[in-house]
N, C-alpha and C positions, 0 to 999 in steps of 0.2 A: 207186494209191489216190486216191479223190476226197476231198480234204480239205474241200471245201466242204459235204460231207454229214455231217461229224463234228459231233456235238452238243457243247455246252459241258461237259456231264457226262462225256463220253467222254474228253476231253483228259487227264484225270487218270490214266487207265488207262495203265500202263507200256507195254503192247503198242502202243497207238496213238502214244504219245509216241515210242517207239522207232522206229516207222515214219517219223514226221515227221522225227525226228533223222537217220535214215539217208538220207532223201531230200534234206533241205536242208543238212545239214552241209557236204558238199563244195562246194556252190555258194556258200553263205554265207561259207565260209572263203576260197575263192579270191577272191571279190569283196572281202572285208574286207582280205585280205592285199594285194591290188592297190591298195587305197585308203590303207592305212597303212604298208605296206612293212616290217613287222616281224612275224615269225612269232609271237613271244610275245604281242605286243599283239593280233594278229589272233585268236589262240586265246582270249584273255581276253574280247575283245569278242563273239566268236561265242557263248561260253558265257553271257555276259550277255543276248544276244539270246534264247537258249532259256529263260533264267530269266524274262525279260520276257514271252515267249510264254506260259509257264505261268501267270504272274501275271495277265496281261491278256487271256487268251483269251476271257473272257466279254464283252469289248468288241468282238471281231471281228464284223463284219456282212458276211455273204457277198453281200448285195445291193449293197454299196458297192464291192466289188472282190474279186479272187481272193485266196486265202489267201497265195500267194507274194508278191503285191503288199504285203499287210499285213506279212508277215515281213521283206521287204527294206526296207520303210519303217522298221521298227524298227531294222534294221541300219544303214541310212543315217543315221538320227538319232543313233545311238550313235557312228558314225564322225565326224559333224559335231561332236558334243560332245567327243569325244576331241581333235579338231584345235583346238577352241576352248580347251580346257584346256591343251594342250601347245604352242600356237602353230603356226600354219600354216607349214610349211617344206617344202622340196624333200626328198623322202625317196628313198632308194635301198635296195634289198634288200641285206641282208648276205649276199652270195654266198659268203663264206668258211664260213658255217654250213651251206650246202647240200652234201650229199654228191654226189660226181661220180665217174664211171668214166672220165673223160677224162684225157688226159695234161695235164701242168701248162700247157703252152703253149695247149692248147685251152681250158682253164679260164680263162686270162687273156684270150684273145680273146673267149670267150663272155661274161665279166663286162663287158668294155669295150663290147661290142655292146649288152648289156642296159642298161647305164648310159646309153649314148647314146640308146637307144630311150626309156627313162624320162624323160630330160631333154627329149626331143622331145615326149613326151606331156604333160609339164608346161607346154609352151607353148600347149596347146590350152585352150579355155575349160572351165569346170566341167561344163557340160552334156555337152560332147563327151567329156570324161574319164569321166563317169559312164556314158554309153552304151557306151563302149569297155570299161569295167570290167564292166558287166553282160553285154555280149556275149562278151567273150573271157575275163574273169575268172570270172564265174559261169556262163558257157555257156548263157545264156538266149536264147530266140528273139526276133526283132524284135517279134512279137506280144506276148510276155510283157513285154518292156521297154516297149512302147507302153502297155499297161494300167497299168504301174507309174507311168509318167511323164505319164499323161493326154494322150498324143499319138497320132496315127494311126500305123499300121504303116509306111505309106509315108514319113511324116515321119522316123521312126527310121531307115529305110533311107537316106534322103537325108542326114540329119545324119551318119550313120556313113560314108557314101561320101565326103562332103566332109571329114570329120575325118581319114579315112585319106589322102585326097589331100593335105590340108594337112600331115599328119605326114610324108608322103613328100617334100614340098617342104622341110620343115624338115630332114629327114635328108640330103637332097641338099646343102643349104647347109652342113651340118656335115661333109660329105665321106663320108657313109656309102655313097652310091651311086657 
């Protein structure tokens, strides 16, 4: 579906909203969960993003950028506001809430590795973390990320490459490798 061709009047139609919701919910949820580390908070924030989308769709200007850029900007602003209200702190997923089919020892190893990875990611700067979250959390392409961040696609690739290299070095220092 080409959301850039949807008119302001159409967004109120449940079928179009449903398509937008189906298309963007998984990406927004993964991105938000990656940034806040709590499933309940992520669900709340993503629902607020969709509320804001309905409320403010008339302000969207396709000439300024893609619809996905506009939507992720709303999400990012809500995440920033959440962190401001709740104090910026290192977050770790509550892996005990995640269902798993693994044996207990596999769960423990998996949790420790994920915690180590998240601690390593927190050592990166905000721009690097955002790009990693958009790439691996929201599963966006470098081109989509570049449009959202007003950078070139090659800049995104370079930043991502360097961030992953830096993360690898951090993990080596922590004994991961």
